[in-house]
Backbone as JSON, one array per atom type, in Angstrom:
{
  "sequence": "MNYYLEITLLPDTEISPYFLWQKVYQKIHLGLVNVQDSHGKVPIGVSFPAYDAKKHQLGHKLRLFAESEQQLEKFNMRHCLNDLSDYTHLTRVRAVPTGIITSYASYYRIQPKSSNERLARRKAKHEKISLEQAISLQETYPEQRTDAPYINLKSQSNGERFHLFIGYIEQQKANNSEGFSSYGLSKQSTVPIF",
  "N": [[0.85, -1.16, 0.01], [0.77, 1.99, -1.07], [-0.06, 4.63, -1.01], [-2.25, 6.89, 0.81], [-5.14, 8.29, 2.49], [-6.49, 10.35, 5.15], [-8.93, 10.41, 7.48], [-10.4, 12.53, 9.86], [-12.58, 12.42, 12.62], [-14.71, 14.88, 13.88], [-16.15, 15.24, 16.51], [-18.74, 16.89, 18.38], [-20.47, 18.76, 21.04], [-23.11, 18.15, 20.43], [-23.07, 16.03, 18.77], [-22.12, 12.75, 18.86], [-19.06, 10.76, 18.84], [-19.64, 8.13, 18.2], [-21.99, 8.14, 16.78], [-21.01, 9.59, 14.49], [-19.1, 7.8, 13.56], [-20.76, 5.77, 12.72], [-22.16, 7.09, 10.47], [-20.06, 8.02, 8.84], [-18.69, 5.54, 8.3], [-20.68, 4.03, 7.1], [-20.9, 5.42, 4.66], [-18.44, 4.98, 3.6], [-18.44, 2.25, 3.31], [-20.51, 1.86, 1.41], [-19.32, 3.19, -0.78], [-17.01, 1.56, -1.2], [-18.26, -0.79, -1.93], [-18.92, -0.18, -4.58], [-16.53, -0.28, -5.85], [-15.68, -3.04, -5.94], [-14.25, -5.97, -7.24], [-15.01, -8.57, -9.58], [-14.86, -10.73, -7.95], [-15.6, -9.8, -5.49], [-13.72, -8.42, -4.13], [-11.89, -5.68, -2.82], [-9.65, -3.06, -3.7], [-8.93, -1.25, -1.66], [-7.82, -0.58, 1.59], [-8.44, -0.25, 5.18], [-7.41, 1.5, 8.08], [-7.16, 2.01, 11.64], [-5.59, 4.25, 13.36], [-5.63, 4.94, 16.14], [-6.47, 2.6, 17.3], [-7.6, 0.76, 20.05], [-7.84, -2.11, 21.76], [-8.03, -2.83, 24.44], [-9.31, -0.62, 25.7], [-11.64, -0.68, 24.19], [-11.95, 0.9, 21.92], [-12.03, 2.8, 18.75], [-10.89, 5.14, 18.21], [-10.46, 8.5, 16.76], [-9.61, 8.62, 14.14], [-9.35, 7.53, 10.71], [-7.72, 5.76, 8.25], [-7.5, 5.39, 4.77], [-6.12, 3.1, 2.55], [-4.39, 2.5, -0.54], [-2.91, 0.96, -3.39], [-2.3, 2.68, -5.51], [-2.28, 6.26, -6.16], [-4.36, 7.13, -7.94], [-6.35, 5.18, -7.46], [-7.39, 5.94, -5.01], [-8.09, 8.64, -5.55], [-10.01, 8.26, -7.5], [-11.93, 6.84, -5.92], [-12.9, 8.94, -4.47], [-13.43, 10.12, -1.9], [-13.94, 12.61, -0.68], [-16.29, 13.58, -1.95], [-18.02, 11.55, -1.09], [-18.14, 12.14, 1.64], [-19.36, 14.67, 1.72], [-21.71, 15.75, 2.86], [-21.09, 15.57, 5.54], [-19.11, 17.28, 6.07], [-18.77, 19.3, 8.09], [-18.22, 17.82, 10.25], [-16.05, 16.25, 9.88], [-12.59, 15.88, 9.01], [-10.68, 15.76, 6.13], [-7.79, 14.65, 4.61], [-5.59, 15.35, 1.87], [-4.61, 12.99, -0.74], [-1.87, 11.18, 0.04], [1.53, 10.05, -0.17], [2.59, 7.08, 1.37], [4.66, 7.38, 4.16], [7.62, 5.88, 3.94], [9.82, 5.68, 5.57], [9.04, 5.6, 8.28], [7.4, 3.55, 8.84], [6.29, 1.33, 11.16], [5.29, -1.23, 11.52], [3.12, -3.8, 10.12], [-0.39, -4.3, 9.63], [-3.41, -6.19, 10.11], [-6.67, -5.44, 9.81], [-9.77, -6.73, 10.71], [-12.99, -8.27, 10.26], [-14.96, -9.31, 12.97], [-17.18, -11.82, 13.68], [-19.15, -12.84, 15.92], [-20.82, -15.66, 17.08], [-23.36, -14.95, 18.47], [-26.03, -15.2, 19.53], [-28.05, -17.61, 20.26], [-30.77, -17.99, 19.9], [-31.31, -16.39, 17.67], [-29.6, -17.68, 15.77], [-30.83, -20.1, 15.76], [-33.32, -19.46, 14.65], [-32.43, -18.68, 12.06], [-31.27, -21.16, 11.26], [-33.55, -22.79, 11.24], [-34.98, -21.54, 9.16], [-33.21, -21.88, 6.93], [-32.7, -24.62, 6.76], [-35.15, -25.56, 6.66], [-36.69, -26.51, 8.94], [-38.53, -26.98, 11.95], [-38.86, -24.36, 14.3], [-38.65, -25.17, 16.99], [-37.16, -27.53, 16.65], [-34.8, -26.53, 15.65], [-33.96, -24.82, 17.8], [-33.41, -26.86, 19.78], [-31.24, -28.15, 18.6], [-29.42, -26.09, 18.47], [-28.9, -25.48, 21.1], [-26.77, -26.93, 22.06], [-24.5, -25.56, 21.37], [-22.28, -23.26, 22.74], [-22.78, -19.77, 23.31], [-21.09, -17.11, 21.74], [-19.14, -14.31, 22.59], [-17.81, -10.91, 22.1], [-15.65, -8.37, 22.95], [-14.63, -6.51, 21.29], [-13.78, -3.38, 19.63], [-16.43, -1.67, 17.98], [-18.58, -0.6, 15.23], [-21.74, 0.77, 14.88], [-23.94, -0.19, 12.31], [-26.17, -0.13, 9.55], [-27.81, -2.55, 7.65], [-27.97, -2.63, 4.25], [-29.3, -4.34, 2.7], [-31.35, -5.71, 4.25], [-32.21, -3.9, 6.12], [-31.72, -4.14, 8.73], [-30.17, -3.29, 11.94], [-26.74, -3.71, 13.03], [-23.76, -4.72, 14.75], [-20.63, -3.92, 13.59], [-17.94, -5.56, 14.46], [-14.58, -5.0, 15.0], [-11.41, -6.32, 14.6], [-7.88, -6.73, 15.26], [-4.75, -7.5, 14.07], [-1.31, -7.62, 14.45], [1.23, -7.68, 11.95], [4.28, -9.0, 10.47], [5.23, -8.5, 7.93], [4.3, -6.93, 4.8], [1.37, -7.76, 3.0], [-0.74, -7.96, 0.39], [-2.1, -9.57, -1.28], [-4.62, -10.73, -1.1], [-6.6, -8.79, -1.21], [-9.32, -6.66, 0.03], [-12.3, -6.68, 2.05], [-15.69, -5.33, 1.42], [-15.92, -3.61, 3.49], [-13.46, -2.69, 3.7], [-11.72, -4.32, 5.16], [-9.64, -7.19, 6.26], [-8.46, -10.36, 7.02], [-6.1, -11.35, 6.04], [-4.81, -9.57, 4.15], [-2.71, -6.66, 4.44], [-2.18, -3.36, 6.0], [0.02, -0.56, 6.26], [1.5, 0.49, 9.38], [2.06, 3.41, 10.94]],
  "CA": [[-0.04, -0.02, -0.02], [1.73, 3.08, -1.26], [-0.85, 5.9, -0.75], [-3.25, 6.94, 1.86], [-5.69, 9.57, 3.02], [-6.79, 10.26, 6.56], [-10.25, 11.05, 7.96], [-10.43, 12.68, 11.3], [-13.87, 12.75, 13.08], [-14.71, 16.11, 14.68], [-17.37, 15.3, 17.27], [-19.09, 18.08, 19.2], [-21.31, 18.43, 22.14], [-24.4, 17.69, 19.87], [-22.92, 14.84, 17.84], [-21.17, 11.83, 19.52], [-18.16, 10.08, 17.85], [-20.23, 6.91, 17.75], [-22.94, 8.53, 15.66], [-20.23, 10.07, 13.41], [-18.56, 6.58, 12.99], [-21.87, 5.13, 11.93], [-22.49, 7.85, 9.27], [-18.93, 7.96, 7.93], [-18.4, 4.17, 7.86], [-21.73, 3.61, 6.17], [-20.7, 5.96, 3.37], [-17.22, 4.31, 3.13], [-18.89, 0.87, 2.88], [-21.24, 2.0, 0.11], [-18.26, 3.56, -1.79], [-16.23, 0.35, -1.43], [-19.12, -1.77, -2.7], [-18.9, 0.29, -5.95], [-15.15, -0.61, -6.44], [-15.47, -4.3, -5.86], [-14.0, -6.66, -8.49], [-15.93, -9.67, -9.84], [-14.81, -11.7, -6.77], [-16.08, -9.12, -4.3], [-12.61, -7.86, -3.44], [-11.72, -4.25, -3.01], [-8.22, -2.7, -3.6], [-8.62, -0.26, -0.71], [-7.96, -1.14, 2.94], [-8.65, 0.76, 6.2], [-6.66, 1.33, 9.41], [-7.57, 2.86, 12.68], [-4.39, 4.63, 14.03], [-5.75, 4.93, 17.55], [-7.22, 1.47, 17.74], [-7.27, 0.27, 21.32], [-8.73, -3.11, 22.11], [-8.33, -2.89, 25.88], [-10.35, 0.39, 26.03], [-12.66, -0.92, 23.21], [-12.09, 2.13, 21.16], [-11.3, 2.93, 17.48], [-10.22, 6.43, 18.11], [-11.14, 9.48, 15.95], [-9.02, 8.76, 12.85], [-9.41, 6.42, 9.9], [-6.93, 5.85, 7.09], [-7.72, 4.55, 3.6], [-4.84, 2.86, 1.78], [-4.38, 1.9, -1.94], [-1.6, 0.82, -4.16], [-2.01, 3.88, -6.41], [-2.89, 7.46, -5.92], [-5.48, 7.15, -8.81], [-7.43, 4.5, -6.89], [-7.97, 6.79, -3.99], [-8.7, 9.67, -6.23], [-11.26, 7.66, -8.1], [-12.91, 6.53, -4.87], [-13.56, 10.22, -4.25], [-14.01, 10.26, -0.5], [-14.44, 13.95, -0.44], [-17.64, 13.68, -2.5], [-18.82, 10.67, -0.14], [-18.42, 12.85, 2.96], [-19.67, 16.02, 1.58], [-22.8, 16.21, 3.82], [-20.53, 15.51, 6.78], [-17.91, 18.12, 6.05], [-18.63, 20.04, 9.29], [-17.85, 16.85, 11.35], [-14.97, 15.52, 9.44], [-11.41, 16.58, 8.29], [-10.13, 14.85, 5.2], [-6.53, 15.07, 4.08], [-5.38, 14.97, 0.45], [-3.9, 11.68, -0.87], [-0.44, 11.32, 0.29], [2.44, 8.9, -0.26], [3.01, 6.51, 2.61], [6.06, 7.66, 4.44], [8.25, 4.55, 4.02], [10.93, 5.64, 6.59], [8.62, 5.55, 9.59], [6.49, 2.39, 9.06], [6.75, 0.51, 12.34], [4.92, -2.63, 11.19], [1.92, -3.88, 9.24], [-1.49, -4.97, 10.47], [-4.64, -6.56, 9.35], [-7.93, -5.11, 10.59], [-10.72, -7.81, 10.22], [-14.35, -8.29, 10.84], [-15.22, -10.41, 13.92], [-18.6, -12.13, 13.64], [-19.41, -13.78, 16.99], [-22.14, -16.41, 17.09], [-23.78, -14.49, 19.89], [-27.43, -15.34, 19.84], [-28.52, -18.98, 19.9], [-32.08, -17.88, 19.43], [-31.26, -15.85, 16.36], [-29.03, -18.63, 14.95], [-31.89, -21.08, 15.62], [-34.29, -19.0, 13.64], [-31.8, -18.86, 10.8], [-31.16, -22.57, 10.88], [-34.94, -23.27, 10.86], [-35.4, -21.09, 7.84], [-32.36, -22.42, 5.86], [-32.88, -26.1, 6.72], [-36.67, -25.88, 6.56], [-37.14, -27.39, 10.01], [-39.37, -26.32, 12.88], [-38.08, -23.54, 15.2], [-38.28, -26.04, 18.18], [-36.02, -28.49, 16.35], [-33.6, -25.8, 15.46], [-33.48, -24.41, 19.17], [-32.81, -27.94, 20.5], [-29.98, -28.36, 18.01], [-28.56, -24.98, 18.69], [-28.64, -25.43, 22.43], [-25.53, -27.55, 22.42], [-23.42, -24.76, 21.15], [-22.14, -22.01, 23.61], [-22.86, -18.46, 22.68], [-19.8, -16.44, 21.63], [-19.17, -12.87, 22.72], [-16.68, -10.32, 21.91], [-15.66, -6.99, 23.49], [-13.85, -5.76, 20.41], [-14.46, -2.1, 19.23], [-17.31, -1.82, 16.86], [-19.29, 0.5, 14.66], [-23.11, 0.46, 14.54], [-24.31, 0.0, 10.99], [-27.61, -0.61, 9.13], [-27.79, -3.36, 6.48], [-28.72, -2.01, 3.11], [-30.19, -5.43, 2.06], [-32.52, -6.06, 4.97], [-32.53, -2.72, 6.95], [-31.48, -4.54, 10.2], [-28.95, -2.79, 12.52], [-25.84, -4.65, 13.41], [-22.41, -4.19, 15.16], [-19.4, -4.33, 12.89], [-16.89, -5.63, 15.4], [-13.29, -4.92, 14.26], [-10.24, -7.01, 15.26], [-6.64, -6.26, 14.87], [-3.62, -8.44, 14.16], [-0.04, -7.11, 13.84], [1.94, -8.54, 11.04], [5.69, -8.61, 10.24], [5.46, -8.07, 6.57], [3.29, -6.53, 3.9], [0.73, -8.83, 2.12], [-1.93, -7.44, -0.15], [-2.55, -10.53, -2.32], [-6.0, -11.14, -0.97], [-7.6, -7.66, -1.3], [-10.12, -6.33, 1.16], [-13.88, -6.76, 1.89], [-16.47, -4.09, 1.12], [-15.69, -2.83, 4.6], [-11.99, -2.32, 3.8], [-11.13, -5.25, 6.13], [-9.18, -8.44, 5.79], [-7.58, -11.07, 7.97], [-4.82, -11.7, 5.48], [-4.15, -8.38, 3.71], [-2.27, -5.74, 5.52], [-1.95, -2.02, 5.86], [1.11, -0.19, 7.07], [1.23, 1.18, 10.62], [2.95, 4.48, 11.23]],
  "C": [[0.85, 1.29, 0.01], [1.23, 4.44, -1.0], [-1.9, 5.84, 0.15], [-3.99, 8.26, 1.95], [-6.28, 9.31, 4.39], [-8.08, 11.03, 6.85], [-10.16, 11.22, 9.38], [-11.95, 13.11, 11.72], [-13.82, 13.95, 14.05], [-16.02, 16.17, 15.47], [-17.51, 16.54, 18.11], [-20.02, 17.7, 20.43], [-22.8, 17.97, 21.67], [-24.21, 16.36, 19.15], [-21.81, 13.99, 18.56], [-20.21, 11.22, 18.43], [-18.81, 8.79, 17.39], [-21.21, 7.1, 16.64], [-22.18, 8.81, 14.36], [-19.58, 8.77, 12.8], [-19.56, 5.83, 12.13], [-22.09, 5.74, 10.67], [-21.33, 7.74, 8.39], [-18.65, 6.52, 7.44], [-19.47, 3.64, 6.91], [-21.46, 4.07, 4.71], [-19.38, 5.32, 2.81], [-17.54, 3.0, 2.59], [-19.55, 0.93, 1.53], [-20.31, 2.36, -1.04], [-17.41, 2.29, -2.22], [-16.96, -0.72, -2.18], [-18.97, -1.44, -4.16], [-17.5, -0.03, -6.65], [-14.77, -2.02, -6.36], [-15.15, -4.92, -7.23], [-15.03, -7.79, -8.66], [-15.89, -10.69, -8.74], [-15.15, -11.06, -5.45], [-14.93, -8.52, -3.56], [-12.36, -6.38, -3.71], [-10.2, -4.01, -2.88], [-7.91, -1.65, -2.55], [-8.9, -0.85, 0.69], [-7.97, 0.0, 3.95], [-7.68, 0.39, 7.37], [-7.29, 2.28, 10.35], [-6.36, 3.2, 13.54], [-4.37, 4.61, 15.54], [-6.46, 3.75, 18.07], [-6.74, 0.96, 19.15], [-8.17, -0.75, 21.89], [-9.04, -3.23, 23.61], [-9.39, -1.8, 26.28], [-11.6, 0.3, 25.11], [-13.01, 0.3, 22.39], [-11.39, 2.09, 19.79], [-10.65, 4.22, 17.33], [-11.03, 7.35, 17.24], [-10.61, 9.61, 14.52], [-9.28, 7.39, 12.07], [-8.54, 6.66, 8.65], [-7.4, 4.92, 5.96], [-6.47, 4.34, 2.78], [-5.14, 2.19, 0.47], [-3.03, 1.8, -2.43], [-1.27, 2.08, -4.93], [-2.8, 5.14, -5.93], [-4.26, 7.64, -6.64], [-6.62, 6.35, -8.1], [-8.13, 5.2, -5.75], [-8.61, 8.05, -4.48], [-10.04, 9.31, -6.8], [-12.33, 7.4, -7.13], [-13.59, 7.83, -4.36], [-14.21, 10.41, -2.87], [-14.58, 11.69, -0.11], [-15.88, 14.14, -0.81], [-18.54, 12.76, -1.52], [-19.16, 11.42, 1.07], [-18.88, 14.25, 2.87], [-20.69, 16.56, 2.54], [-22.26, 16.09, 5.31], [-19.29, 16.35, 7.01], [-17.69, 18.94, 7.25], [-18.1, 19.11, 10.33], [-16.73, 16.02, 11.02], [-13.82, 16.3, 8.84], [-10.84, 15.44, 7.44], [-8.83, 15.41, 4.53], [-6.52, 14.74, 2.49], [-4.76, 13.65, 0.41], [-2.49, 11.97, -0.8], [0.34, 9.95, -0.04], [2.69, 8.39, 1.08], [4.39, 6.7, 2.94], [6.83, 6.45, 4.85], [9.22, 4.6, 5.23], [10.46, 5.51, 7.97], [7.52, 4.49, 9.85], [7.09, 1.6, 10.2], [6.38, -0.97, 12.17], [3.8, -2.68, 10.21], [0.87, -4.55, 10.09], [-2.6, -5.27, 9.54], [-5.84, -6.26, 10.33], [-8.97, -6.03, 9.91], [-11.93, -7.7, 10.91], [-14.44, -9.51, 11.78], [-16.76, -10.59, 13.91], [-18.91, -13.23, 14.63], [-20.8, -14.44, 16.76], [-22.74, -16.16, 18.39], [-25.18, -14.83, 20.29], [-27.88, -16.64, 19.4], [-29.9, -18.92, 19.37], [-32.11, -17.35, 18.03], [-30.66, -16.86, 15.38], [-30.06, -19.75, 14.75], [-32.97, -20.72, 14.61], [-33.79, -19.0, 12.2], [-31.68, -20.19, 10.37], [-32.55, -23.13, 10.51], [-35.23, -22.8, 9.44], [-34.49, -21.7, 6.69], [-32.52, -23.91, 5.63], [-34.26, -26.55, 6.61], [-37.07, -26.86, 7.6], [-37.9, -26.43, 10.97], [-38.42, -25.45, 13.85], [-37.71, -24.25, 16.41], [-37.2, -26.91, 17.88], [-34.73, -27.66, 16.32], [-33.05, -25.37, 16.84], [-32.82, -25.55, 19.84], [-31.49, -28.31, 19.82], [-28.95, -27.28, 18.31], [-28.17, -24.91, 20.16], [-27.25, -26.03, 22.95], [-24.3, -26.68, 22.18], [-23.4, -23.5, 22.11], [-22.18, -20.75, 22.73], [-21.42, -17.84, 22.74], [-19.99, -14.96, 21.79], [-17.84, -12.26, 22.44], [-16.73, -8.83, 22.54], [-14.78, -6.12, 22.61], [-14.45, -4.42, 20.01], [-15.31, -2.41, 18.06], [-17.99, -0.45, 16.41], [-20.78, 0.07, 14.44], [-23.36, 0.68, 13.12], [-25.71, -0.52, 10.68], [-27.35, -1.35, 7.79], [-28.5, -2.77, 5.44], [-29.58, -3.05, 2.45], [-31.45, -5.57, 2.8], [-33.04, -4.93, 5.98], [-32.28, -2.98, 8.49], [-30.15, -3.75, 10.66], [-28.04, -3.89, 13.01], [-24.49, -4.0, 13.93], [-21.38, -4.8, 14.18], [-18.25, -4.35, 13.78], [-15.55, -5.72, 14.59], [-12.16, -5.32, 15.16], [-8.95, -6.5, 14.68], [-5.47, -7.31, 15.14], [-2.31, -7.64, 13.64], [0.63, -8.11, 13.1], [3.36, -8.11, 10.87], [6.0, -8.03, 8.97], [4.19, -7.7, 5.87], [2.69, -7.76, 3.14], [-0.61, -8.14, 1.64], [-2.53, -8.3, -1.24], [-4.09, -10.85, -2.27], [-7.07, -10.04, -1.17], [-8.34, -7.59, -0.05], [-11.59, -6.51, 0.96], [-14.38, -5.39, 1.51], [-16.48, -3.2, 2.35], [-14.28, -2.3, 4.69], [-11.22, -3.15, 4.77], [-10.75, -6.52, 5.48], [-8.36, -9.03, 6.82], [-6.24, -11.4, 7.43], [-4.12, -10.46, 5.0], [-3.83, -7.4, 4.72], [-2.16, -4.25, 5.09], [-0.71, -1.54, 6.68], [0.7, 0.61, 8.27], [2.44, 2.23, 10.79], [2.37, 5.59, 12.09]]
}
């Protein structure tokens, strides 16, 4: 990843950072959906420079990375965030400063199996069995929880709200062969940390 731009959230007394994350990330996701290739991969990855798993915080900054300046220019983040310009600061596209890269990281989506009741409803629907059968099958699996930082989002396909939990793995070397999801996340592909 050779180029990046940085978005800083500017919350105030009337607008919380959580609300801003929701609005900003929804727009980023919709923009990334539009640049997917035929395999659903995106050439743009994200990082959260102030990510803190212990405090369950993403911070107030987000970086978007790409191999080329043209990819970020074409993505046109300024246009995406136009109606949030009072609450965000967006830098121009810059070259990644190679001399100060400390490591690489993968930011990835965590999808815990957190509600046996919800999973049972899904199982009943997909396997065309009764809800009672699905519940009895699902009871043998323990619910999974996570306390990772997250962003509240709304699904464009079904309108339901959900938590986009974000995990972080530090890596020793760069790897961008896998691309990123439409959330700019990947467990394999990396972004530089500086």
